[in-house]
DRENDO-1510 file (C-alpha; in Angstrom, 1 decimal, always signed):
<recs>
REC; n; res; u; v; w
REC; 1; UNK; +93.1; -60.4; +190.6 .
REC; 2; UNK; +93.1; -62.5; +187.5 .
REC; 3; UNK; +92.0; -61.5; +184.1 .
REC; 4; UNK; +88.7; -62.9; +182.9 .
REC; 5; UNK; +88.9; -66.0; +180.7 .
REC; 6; UNK; +87.6; -65.3; +177.2 .
REC; 7; UNK; +84.6; -67.4; +176.2 .
REC; 8; UNK; +84.4; -69.5; +173.1 .
REC; 9; UNK; +82.7; -66.8; +171.1 .
REC; 10; UNK; +85.4; -64.3; +172.0 .
REC; 11; UNK; +88.1; -66.7; +171.1 .
REC; 12; UNK; +86.6; -67.4; +167.7 .
REC; 13; UNK; +86.2; -63.7; +167.0 .
REC; 14; UNK; +89.9; -63.1; +167.8 .
REC; 15; UNK; +90.9; -66.0; +165.6 .
REC; 16; UNK; +88.9; -64.6; +162.6 .
REC; 17; UNK; +90.0; -61.0; +163.3 .
REC; 18; UNK; +93.7; -62.0; +162.9 .
REC; 19; UNK; +92.9; -63.2; +159.3 .
REC; 20; UNK; +91.2; -60.1; +158.1 .
REC; 21; UNK; +92.7; -58.2; +155.1 .
REC; 22; UNK; +93.6; -54.6; +155.8 .
REC; 23; UNK; +91.0; -53.3; +153.4 .
REC; 24; UNK; +88.2; -54.9; +151.3 .
REC; 25; UNK; +90.0; -53.5; +148.3 .
REC; 26; UNK; +92.7; -56.1; +149.0 .
REC; 27; UNK; +90.3; -58.9; +148.1 .
REC; 28; UNK; +91.5; -59.3; +144.5 .
REC; 29; UNK; +90.3; -62.8; +143.8 .
REC; 30; UNK; +88.7; -63.8; +140.5 .
REC; 31; UNK; +85.2; -62.6; +139.5 .
REC; 32; UNK; +84.7; -65.3; +136.8 .
REC; 33; UNK; +85.7; -68.8; +135.9 .
REC; 34; UNK; +86.5; -71.7; +138.2 .
REC; 35; UNK; +88.4; -71.6; +141.5 .
REC; 36; UNK; +90.2; -74.6; +142.9 .
REC; 37; UNK; +90.9; -74.3; +146.6 .
REC; 38; UNK; +94.1; -75.7; +148.1 .
REC; 39; UNK; +94.1; -78.6; +150.5 .
REC; 40; UNK; +94.9; -76.4; +153.5 .
REC; 41; UNK; +91.5; -74.6; +153.0 .
REC; 42; UNK; +89.4; -77.7; +152.0 .
REC; 43; UNK; +90.9; -80.9; +153.2 .
REC; 44; UNK; +87.9; -83.1; +152.2 .
REC; 45; UNK; +85.0; -82.9; +149.8 .
REC; 46; UNK; +84.5; -80.4; +147.1 .
REC; 47; UNK; +87.5; -78.3; +146.1 .
REC; 48; UNK; +86.5; -76.7; +142.7 .
REC; 49; UNK; +83.9; -74.0; +142.4 .
REC; 50; UNK; +82.3; -72.2; +139.4 .
REC; 51; UNK; +81.9; -68.5; +140.0 .
REC; 52; UNK; +79.1; -68.2; +137.4 .
REC; 53; UNK; +76.8; -70.5; +139.5 .
REC; 54; UNK; +75.4; -68.5; +142.5 .
REC; 55; UNK; +75.2; -71.6; +144.8 .
REC; 56; UNK; +78.7; -72.7; +143.9 .
REC; 57; UNK; +80.0; -69.1; +144.4 .
REC; 58; UNK; +78.2; -68.8; +147.8 .
REC; 59; UNK; +79.7; -72.2; +148.9 .
REC; 60; UNK; +83.2; -71.0; +147.9 .
REC; 61; UNK; +82.8; -67.8; +149.9 .
REC; 62; UNK; +81.5; -69.6; +153.0 .
REC; 63; UNK; +84.4; -72.0; +152.9 .
REC; 64; UNK; +87.1; -69.4; +152.4 .
REC; 65; UNK; +85.6; -67.1; +155.1 .
REC; 66; UNK; +85.5; -70.0; +157.6 .
REC; 67; UNK; +88.7; -71.9; +156.8 .
REC; 68; UNK; +91.0; -69.5; +154.8 .
REC; 69; UNK; +94.0; -67.7; +156.1 .
REC; 70; UNK; +94.6; -64.0; +155.3 .
REC; 71; UNK; +96.3; -64.7; +152.0 .
REC; 72; UNK; +93.6; -67.1; +151.0 .
REC; 73; UNK; +91.0; -64.4; +151.6 .
REC; 74; UNK; +93.0; -62.0; +149.4 .
REC; 75; UNK; +93.6; -64.6; +146.7 .
REC; 76; UNK; +90.1; -66.2; +146.4 .
REC; 77; UNK; +87.6; -63.6; +147.4 .
REC; 78; UNK; +86.6; -60.6; +145.2 .
REC; 79; UNK; +85.6; -57.4; +146.8 .
REC; 80; UNK; +82.7; -56.7; +144.5 .
REC; 81; UNK; +81.3; -60.2; +144.7 .
REC; 82; UNK; +81.6; -60.2; +148.5 .
REC; 83; UNK; +79.7; -56.9; +148.7 .
REC; 84; UNK; +77.0; -58.2; +146.3 .
REC; 85; UNK; +76.6; -61.5; +148.1 .
REC; 86; UNK; +76.9; -60.2; +151.7 .
REC; 87; UNK; +73.1; -59.7; +152.3 .
REC; 88; UNK; +72.6; -63.4; +151.8 .
REC; 89; UNK; +76.0; -64.7; +152.7 .
REC; 90; UNK; +75.9; -63.1; +156.2 .
REC; 91; UNK; +72.9; -65.4; +157.0 .
REC; 92; UNK; +74.9; -68.5; +156.0 .
REC; 93; UNK; +78.1; -67.9; +158.0 .
REC; 94; UNK; +78.7; -68.2; +161.7 .
REC; 95; UNK; +78.0; -65.3; +164.0 .
REC; 96; UNK; +81.7; -64.8; +164.9 .
REC; 97; UNK; +82.7; -64.5; +161.3 .
REC; 98; UNK; +79.8; -62.1; +160.5 .
REC; 99; UNK; +80.4; -59.9; +163.5 .
REC; 100; UNK; +84.2; -59.6; +162.9 .
REC; 101; UNK; +83.7; -58.8; +159.2 .
REC; 102; UNK; +81.0; -56.2; +159.8 .
REC; 103; UNK; +82.9; -54.6; +162.6 .
REC; 104; UNK; +86.0; -54.2; +160.4 .
REC; 105; UNK; +84.2; -53.3; +157.2 .
REC; 106; UNK; +81.1; -51.1; +157.8 .
REC; 107; UNK; +80.5; -51.1; +154.0 .
REC; 108; UNK; +79.2; -54.6; +154.4 .
REC; 109; UNK; +76.5; -53.4; +156.7 .
REC; 110; UNK; +75.7; -50.6; +154.1 .
REC; 111; UNK; +75.4; -53.2; +151.4 .
REC; 112; UNK; +73.0; -55.2; +153.5 .
REC; 113; UNK; +70.8; -52.2; +154.4 .
REC; 114; UNK; +70.8; -51.0; +150.8 .
REC; 115; UNK; +69.1; -54.3; +149.8 .
REC; 116; UNK; +66.6; -54.1; +152.7 .
REC; 117; UNK; +65.3; -50.7; +151.5 .
</recs>
């Protein structure tokens, strides 16, 4: 009997899960100023983001969550900003990313429900 072949969703979830930091507290990226992403994260288009502008900050977080490796997540994402943005950010990222992050870090779900109340 052969093992079932994982579907595309499961493969994406596994890929994103490998990149997760051990704890949200490991996300020690900047909370202010400008962030310039390296080419291995953003290989075309916009590479510089201002954290004071909400749209720019959201775009940075979407990009790093989708394309960054574990060290990029740690270096460019900030725990407090991620928690504050999560209620909106979770609607802008792919389902595999959202599911993996919320399964690993229940405090993200708490942040979302706190806003809904």
